[in-house]
C-alpha positions, 0 to 999 in steps of 0.5 A: 479474562480481561477484554480489549475495548474497541474504543481503545483499539480505535484510539490506537489506530487513530494515533497510528493513522495521524502520527499525533495524539492531538490529531487522534483526539480530534478524530475520536472526539476525546481530549488529548489527555483522555487519549493518553490515558487510553493508551496507558491502560492499553499498554498496561493490559497488554503488558508491553510498550506500544508507542515511542513518544518524543517532542515531534512524532509518535512511532510504533514499537515492534509490539505496536506494529504487531498490535496494530494489525490485530486492532484493525481486524477487531475494528473491521469485524465490529464494523462488518458485524454492524453492517450485516445486521444493521446495514451501513448508514454511510452513503454517497460517493468515494473517489479513489486513485491508484497506479495501473498495476494496483488497479488491475490486481489489488483494487478489484478485490477490495471493491468487491468486498467493500460493496458488500459491507457498504452497498450505498457508497458508489466508488469511482476509480481513476487509474493512472501513473503513480505521480498522477494518482498522487496529484489527483489526491493532492488537488482534492479530486480523489479521497483515497490514493494508493502510491509507492514511496518513490518521490512521494509528496504525501506525508500522512500515509499508511504503509500497506506492504513491501515487496522485492523488485527483481529482474525477470526474464523469459525462462531460457530466454536470450534477451538478457545477453544483448548489449545494450540491455533491452528492458521493458518498463512502465510509463514515466512517473512509475516508481518501479521504472525509476528504481530500475533505471537508477540501478542500471545507471549507478551500475553503468550498464548500458540499456535501451527501453525496448518496450513500454507499457502502463501495466505490468501485464504489458511488460510481462508480455514483452518478457515472455516474448523474450523481447526484454527483461523487466523489473517486477515483483519477485512473486511474479516469477513462475513457469515461463518467467524466471529470475535473472541469474545473479551471476550475470551481474545485474544490480539489485533494485531493492524493495518498493513499498505501497502506501495509502492515504485518505482525506479523513472523510467518513467514506474514506475512513471506512474504506481505509479500515476495509483495506487494512482488514483485507491485507491482514488476511493477505500474504503481504502482512 
């Protein structure tokens, strides 16, 4: 059996991260021609095309999307194994910025696992609105940032996962029958808020902000109390919270995609690889 080289996997991941053979070559300390040769050998080994190349950008094929997940897992397992037996040589601080909801749901699990493999890195987390989190990264006050695609000013970002936003109500609740429609939203700067209000505006449905909270937990409290309905991920709908019936004519909100960006520092790159490995095991993939 032939074996996939970890160097090939690392180079391929670097191309996907940077969107450029030249930038990837700098990251893996190889020449652009050597990077191209590695990709060609990898495609030959896998017997498929992984990348679409043109004069301005590099994009993934469907096979490339699939292999990227495997590549991240191979690299993560390699790093985890080395950390287990040799200990991570990385140390210092890592500043992370994220929206409130991710800071409550996703980030704690990531940090718990990262502390095991990189015990000498002290992570400082700043939770804020999505726009503010991006501002922290843009100003250099965060090395890693999570954000959604709405109004993003960060280009070199990695797509993590996509989830559907739906209108949720208290099970057997009556708030949805009111006019104007009472809604629970996040603070200004949240992409979920922007998407929900834009959908209602486009559909010319009168509404009022009945409840505002910087976390989805606060919005859910208002929904459960039947004070309002809210635009939240479909996965949240269960037990005392259910989907608003499509027969009521509320507009579709669409999907929201979560991205991650980092500044290429060693600690940030290590954390980014850790995140990819975690998500490869999650239902979002």
